[in-house]
C-alpha positions in Angstrom: 207.1 -40.0 -61.4 208.0 -36.5 -60.3 208.5 -33.8 -63.6 210.3 -31.1 -63.3 209.6 -27.7 -64.9 211.1 -26.8 -68.1 213.9 -23.6 -67.2 212.7 -22.0 -69.9 209.0 -22.4 -72.0 209.8 -24.0 -75.9 209.6 -21.1 -78.1 209.1 -20.6 -81.9 212.1 -21.6 -83.2 212.3 -25.3 -80.9 209.1 -25.7 -83.0 210.4 -24.8 -86.3 213.5 -27.1 -85.5 211.1 -30.1 -84.6 209.2 -29.7 -87.6 211.9 -29.5 -89.8 214.0 -32.2 -88.2 211.1 -34.7 -87.4 212.3 -38.4 -88.4 209.2 -38.7 -90.9 208.0 -35.9 -94.0 205.6 -33.1 -92.7 203.4 -31.0 -95.3 201.5 -28.6 -95.0 198.9 -27.8 -97.7 195.5 -25.7 -98.4 194.2 -26.5 -101.9 196.6 -28.9 -102.3 199.5 -26.5 -102.7 202.7 -27.0 -100.5 202.5 -24.3 -97.9 205.5 -25.6 -95.7 207.5 -29.0 -95.5 210.5 -30.6 -94.1 213.7 -32.1 -94.9 212.8 -35.7 -95.0 209.6 -34.6 -97.5 211.7 -32.8 -100.0 214.4 -35.5 -100.0 211.7 -38.0 -100.3 210.5 -36.3 -103.6 214.0 -34.9 -104.3 213.8 -31.6 -104.6 215.2 -28.6 -101.8 212.1 -27.6 -99.5 212.1 -23.7 -100.8 211.5 -25.3 -104.5 208.0 -26.9 -103.3 206.4 -24.3 -101.7 203.4 -23.1 -103.4 203.7 -26.2 -105.5 200.8 -27.8 -106.6 200.7 -31.3 -104.7 199.4 -32.4 -108.8 203.3 -32.7 -109.6 204.1 -35.3 -107.1 201.8 -37.7 -107.9 202.2 -40.3 -111.1 199.3 -39.2 -112.8 196.1 -36.3 -113.2 193.9 -39.3 -112.8 195.5 -40.9 -109.3 195.6 -36.7 -108.3 191.7 -36.2 -108.8 191.0 -40.0 -107.3 192.9 -39.6 -104.1 191.9 -36.2 -103.4 188.0 -36.7 -104.1 188.6 -40.1 -101.4 190.7 -38.6 -98.6 188.5 -35.2 -98.9 185.4 -37.2 -98.2 186.8 -39.4 -95.7 188.2 -36.2 -93.6 185.0 -34.4 -93.6 183.6 -37.5 -92.2 186.1 -39.3 -89.8 188.2 -36.2 -89.0 191.1 -38.3 -90.6 192.6 -40.1 -93.6 195.8 -42.2 -94.0 196.1 -44.7 -97.3 199.6 -46.5 -99.1 199.8 -44.8 -101.9 202.3 -44.5 -105.3 203.8 -41.0 -105.4 206.5 -39.7 -107.9 209.9 -37.9 -107.2 211.6 -34.9 -109.2 213.1 -37.2 -111.6 210.0 -39.2 -112.6 210.7 -42.5 -110.1 207.9 -43.8 -108.4 207.7 -45.3 -105.2 205.9 -46.5 -102.3 204.5 -44.6 -99.6 202.4 -44.1 -96.3 200.2 -41.1 -95.6 198.5 -40.0 -92.8 196.5 -36.6 -93.0 194.0 -34.3 -90.5 192.6 -31.0 -90.9 194.7 -27.9 -89.4 191.8 -26.2 -87.6 190.4 -29.6 -85.3 187.4 -29.8 -87.4 187.1 -30.8 -91.0 184.6 -28.5 -91.8 187.1 -26.1 -92.9 189.5 -28.3 -95.1 190.5 -27.0 -98.2 189.7 -23.3 -96.5 192.7 -24.2 -93.7 194.5 -27.3 -95.1 195.9 -30.2 -93.5 198.9 -31.7 -92.2 199.9 -34.4 -93.5 202.7 -37.2 -92.8 204.1 -39.6 -95.2 207.0 -42.6 -94.8 208.5 -44.5 -97.3 207.4 -47.6 -97.6 210.4 -50.5 -98.2 212.1 -50.8 -101.1 210.6 -52.2 -104.2 211.2 -50.6 -107.2 208.4 -48.9 -109.6 208.6 -48.6 -113.0 
């Protein structure tokens, strides 16, 4: 199969558009604070994207205990395996709880500097079940 060269190189604007228009929730975080997220992610949690920038991920968890437990477990697995995924309960801006699948990996390609350089996470809402 022959491939044709692109008529113009991919630009920074193309990459930003792809990030924002991705069909899954995308989050870039550092030290568990939101650096950037796309529309699907912010809509999933009931926020405007700009309102989440700089916000602690704690506000998206049902409890401090869950935030700490998942954070400790994910950091350990990511340091050992270079990636992490699980199914978890998260909390919307209005307090409603929902299930989602989360996958993450360090931004640096190495998990050694995970907290310093942050990570990329993919969020996908699971099913229609309601939690209270």
